[in-house]
N, C-alpha and C positions, 0 to 999 in steps of 0.2 A: 434473184428474181424480184421484180418489183411485187409489191403488195396490191392487194385485190383491187382498192380503191384507186390505184394509179393507172394513169394510162397505158397502155400496152407498148413497150416500143419492140419495133422490127427494122429490119434491113428494108432500106426505100427497093431492092431490088426485087423482094419477095411480096406483094401486095395481096389485099385480099380482093375475093375470098380464097379460102384455102381447102384442101383435100382433107380428110379426116385424119389421113396420118401426120399433117403440117399441123393441123389444131390440138392433136392428142400431142406433138412434140413441145410446142409453142405452150398449152397448159399445163402440161407435167399429168396429163391424165390420161389413160392407156384408152385406144380404140374402142376397146370392148365396154370399157365404163364409160366414155362417151356415148355410145349408143344407147347404154342404161339409161344414162340421164336423159336422154331424148325421149326416152319410151315413157318416162317417167313425169314428161312436162315440165322439167326444170329449166330447158332451151327454147319452148317457145317451139315454133316451125322453122326448121331448117333449110334453107334452097336447097334444090335440087337440079344438077342439071337433066339435059332432055334425054340424057342417057341414065338417069337414075341416081347417079353420083351425088353423096351430099356435099356441099359447099357451106362453107362457114364464115361468118363475116368476124370481124375484129370485136364485135359486140359479144358474138356467141364465145368466143376465146375468152375474153374478159371475165364474163359470166363463168365459165369453165373453170377458170382459176380461183375464181370465187368460191364454187361448189369444192374444190381440192382444199381451199385454206379451210373451209367449214369441216370437211371430212379431216384434215389434217389435227384439228381441234377435238374432232369426235363427236361432232352434232350427229345427230339421227337424221336418217333422210324427210324424215317428216318435218324436225326444226328446221333442214337445210331450206327444204321448199317455202317455209315462213319467211325465213330469212331471206329469199333470194327477192321474195314478193316483198318485203318490205324495203329491201335493197333498191330495188328497180321501183318503189313507189316514193317520189321524191316528197308527198304531203306525209310522208311517215309521221308517227309519235316514236322520239328514241326510247320512249318508255316503253314500247313494244317490245324492242330488240333487247335493251336492257333485263325484260322479263324472261324474255328468251335463254339468254345468256348465264343469268341468275338461277333459273332452275337448272340449266345443264351443270354450272360447276355446283351446285348444290349435290347433285346425283354423283357428280365427279369426286367428290368429299367423302360421300356414304361407299362409293365403292373401294376409296382408297384405305378408308378406316377399315371394311371388311377383308380386305388384303393384308393389312396389318395386322389385324388379329388372327389371320391364316397362318402369317410369318411367324406370328409367337408361339403361335401352337405347335409348328411344326419346329422350329426352335426347342422347345421345350420337350416335344419328342425326341429329338436328334442328340439331347444332352442327357437324355435317361437310357439311351439305346448304347450298347457296348461296341455292337460291331464287330465282333469276335468270330468263333468259329461255333457258338454255342447257339443253339436251334430258338431261345426263345426269345422272344422281339418285342419289346413295347410299343414300338412303331404299331407293328400287326397288329398287337393286342389292342391298342387303342382304334385302330380303323375297323377293328370288328366288333368292337363294343364292348369287351372283355373287362377291359380298365378304363378309367380316365386320370390321366396324369396332371398335375397342375400345370398351367402354361407357364 
């Protein structure tokens, strides 16, 4: 799949605009999420047929692919909205984009550290648990606050 900044390639036999199902297929975003992103204003106004069916342009599908890539990297919806606005603003300062990405990376690092701490704690608890037929269990004792084992 091309990166979000690359032009969208498609068969010449299937021109734009496309239906919601086809836009979902081409972008890798479910139709449900596509509607959600539209309701949040991330796509702007999507054209509709006289009978009310959504019709997505090539730019809409490209934006959906951009949003999907942002979600794949774990950006929040607020961050994605800001990134979409910056991406569409050719006069943006790359410092603004870097600030958002750096903040997100710092948050990821903090979450990874917290997960590693949990993992070390659980490893210690597992090490102290005999896992046999006896009723005493250091894991349950720790969870209940009865004892604290070294990690």
